[in-house]
N, C-alpha and C positions, 0 to 999 in steps of 0.2 A: 507246509510251513517250514521255513528255514530255522534250524535249531539255534539256540542262544548259548547253550553250554554242552560241551561234548566230552564224554568219557573216552580216554585213549589208553589202551594197554600197549606196553612196549615203547613208551615215549623216549627212552634213552638210547634205543637201538639205531641201527643204520637207517632203516626205512622209517621208523618212528620219529626220528629227528626231522626228517624231511616232511612227514605228515604234520607234525607239530608246527613247524615253520609255516606251512601252507595254511593251517587253521588260523593261526595268529594273524598272518598277513591278511586274511579275509575278515578279520575283526571278530572272530569267535572266541568265546571263553572256553578254556580247556581244563579238565581235571585229569591229570596223567598218573596212572598207576605205575610206579617205578620200583623194581626189586633191587637192582644193582646199578651202579654207574650214576652219572649225573646227566641231567637234561641240558642240552647244548644251547638253549635259548632262554634268556631272562626277560620276563614280561609280566606285568601285573595281571595279564589275562590268563596266566598259567598257574595252576595250583597243583603241587606235587603231593601225592599220597604214597607213602612208603608201604610196600607189602607185595605179595605175590598172588598168583591166580588161585591159590588154595587157602587164602586168608579171607574168610567171609566177612570179617569185620572191616578189613581194608577195602574189600570190594564194595561193601555197602556204603562206606564213607565216600568212595570214589564215584559211585554211580548215582547216589542220592542227589536229586535236584537237576540231573542232566536230562536232556530230551533227545539225545542221540549217543550212540556208542560206536567206536571203531576198535575192532579187536585184531591186533597184528601179531601177537606172540606166537612163535613157532621155532623149531630147531631143525638142523640138518644133520647133526651128529648126536647120537645118544651117549649118555654117561650113566649107565645103570647103577654104578656104585654110589652116585649122588641122587638117585631116583629121578634122573632126567631121561625119560624115554618118550618115544613118539606117542605111545598110547596115553601116557599121563599128560604130556604137554598139549598135544593136539586135540585129543578127545575129551579127557576129563577137564582140562583147562578151559576148553570152549564151553563145556556144560556149565562150569562154575560162572563164567562171565554171562552166559545167556540167563541163567537162573537169577543172578544179581540184577540184571537189567529188568527182568520181569518183576522181581520183588519191589523194585524201586521206581516202577512206572516209566522206564525208558522204552519208547516204542520203536525208534529208528535204529537199525543195527547194520553195520557194514563190516564184512568179514574177509580177512586175508586167507586165501587158499593158495593153490599152486597149479600151474598149467600141467596137465597130465594126470590130475586127480580124477579117479573113476572107480567104479565098482569092479572088484577083481583085479586091480592093478598089481603088477609084479612086485613093486617095492613096498615095504612097510610104511615108508614115508607117505606115499600117495594113498595107500589104503586108509591110514589113520586120518589123513586130510579129508578123505571122502566121508569117513564116519563123522567127522566134525561138521561137514556140510549137512549131513542128515539131521544132526541136532539143530542146526540153525534153521533149516527149512521146516522143521516140525515145531518150531518155537512159538508160533503165533505172532511173532514180531514182524515189523515191516523191514524185511531183510534184503540186503544185496550181497552177493558173493563175487569177489574178484579173484581171478586165477592168473597171476602174472607168470611170464616166463622168467628166465634168469635175470635178476635185477642188478644193474651196474651203476656206478657212480663213485666219486671221490670219497674215500673213507670206508667204502664197503670192503668186506673181507675178500670177495671174489676179485675185485680190481687190484687189491694189494698183491694177491697171488699172481695176477697177470703181469703186473709191473715187475715183480721179483723174477719171474721167468724171462721176461723180455730183456731185462738188464743182466741176466745171468747170475743172479744172487740167490736163486732158490734151485734145489735139485729138480731136474737133472743137470742144471747149470748150462749145458751146451745147447739146449734146445727147449722148446715149449711143448709140454706133453699133452696127449689126449688119449682117450680110450677108443680103440678101433676093432672092428670085427675081423675074423680070419686068423689064420695060424700066426701071422706076424703083425696083425693089427692093421694091415694095409687095405683090407677089403672095403670097409665102409665106416664112416664116423657119423654119429647122429647129428641132426640139424637142430638148431635152437634159434630163438628170436629175442635176443637181449633187449631189455626195456630199461630206459633211463629212470633212475629213482625219482627224479622230479616229475616225470610223467605219471609214475605210479601214485605219488602223493596227490597230484592234481586230480587223478581219477577218483581216488577215495573221497576227497573233499567235495568234488563235483556231485557225488551221489547224494550228499546231504542237501544240495540245492536243486536236485532234479528228481521229482517224485516218480517220473516214468521208469527210473531204474529199480524201484522197489519190486521185489519178487523175481528178480532176474539174476542169472549167472553170466559174468563177462570174462572171456579169455582176453588177456592183455599181453601183447607182444610189441616189440619195436617195429619200425617200418620196414625191416629187412630180415629175412631168414638166411641163415648161413651155417656152414659146418663148423665144428670146433677148430680145425686147423685154419680155416679161412678167418675165423674170428681172431685167433692168435696173430695171424699175419697182419690183420687190420690194426690191432692194438700196437704191435711193434712198429709198424710203419708210421702211425700217428705219434708214437712216443719217441722213437729213435730216428725216424726218417729213413728207415730201412726195414726189410722183413727179416725176422729171425727165423732160423730153421725150426721145423716142428718134428716131433718124434711120436710114433704110435706105440702105445702100451696095449698089447692084445687083451681083449676083454676077458678071455678065458683065464689068462695068467693073473690079471688083477683080481678076479673073483676068487681064485685059488688062494692068493696071498691074503686077501681080506678075510677068508674063512679060517686061515691058520694063525694069523697074527692078531693080537688084541687091537681093537680100534684106537685105543689111546696111543699106540705106537705108529700109526699110519696117518697120512694126511687125507685119507679117503676111506670110505666104508663100502660094503657090498651094495647097499642101496644106491649110493651115488654112481657106482659103476653101471648098474642096471638102468638108472635114469639117463645117464649120458649116452647109453647105447640106443635109446629111443629118440625119435624125433620129438622135439618140444616146441612145436609151432602152433599158432592159433588156427582153428578151423572155422572161425566165424568173425573175421575182422570187420565185416560190414555192419554187424549188429552194434559193435562198440561205436563206430563212427556215426552211425545213424542216431544213436541215443545220446552220445556225448558231444557230437559236433566237431570233433577234432581227431587228428591222427597222431599217435605216438611217433617220436622221432627215430629215424634209423640210427644205429649205433655210431656210425662214423660222424654224423651231424652232432650227436650228443657229445662225443669225445672232443670235438673241436671246442665245445663250450667249457670243458673242465680240464683239458689236458695239462694246462699250466699248474693245476693243483696236485698233480700226481708226483 
């Protein structure tokens, strides 16, 4: 059964805004839980509930009367002084949303995880994402879990950094940086499979209309895998018409710096270094294509669609 009203967490965020637009475009009513910021789409089909993942009253108001839920909220940087940690947001936050869905009779549940999530992962980010997945899978709900690779698109924090590096407006100014293995960082850079935010939102909403996706985990990557320096060169070529130089930051050095300097003073943390060091590519692309019937776009194709918005 296709839902008529969908609960959405994170509706004012980068991915959430795209998912919200996709839901409304398909004629679905949405009740969006919003803690900070404003929702970028005005529609009589969208109802805003102010609150956060730890406000049971707001969660109950937001999920009551809904027949599906999409949970997107996650973080990439911790702020322990503000009680913003991977454990609290990914694990406890997911538990709160799942419990609210069960209290209020929401059966269909689609969950945002991350590519690379697994038991025993090196990074706390991936370990807590895995713990959240376990909560979802044991919930008794009709769940689907989607694990995207790095998500790109206009307005996203990642692409804003890429544009700043490409145009020489962000440190190190003279080149586009990446983390590399070896003494000088030249040995190897991890691969990734950047996926366009519009393809991510399409996949999430497709789940609601496709019952065969219930009870499955899907890895979601763009149509092309590439190394970090190759991605930098692609972005700069599309944006500037020429390739900007890239520079390797040795992984060992980046980890040392991240261990010694508070995270609030750095543009990266130790978890991000460890994740960039690993390959972040899909291992099961055929499963997604078979069940969804379409292939996410390569990064270069997607960039052509929105390059004028950067």
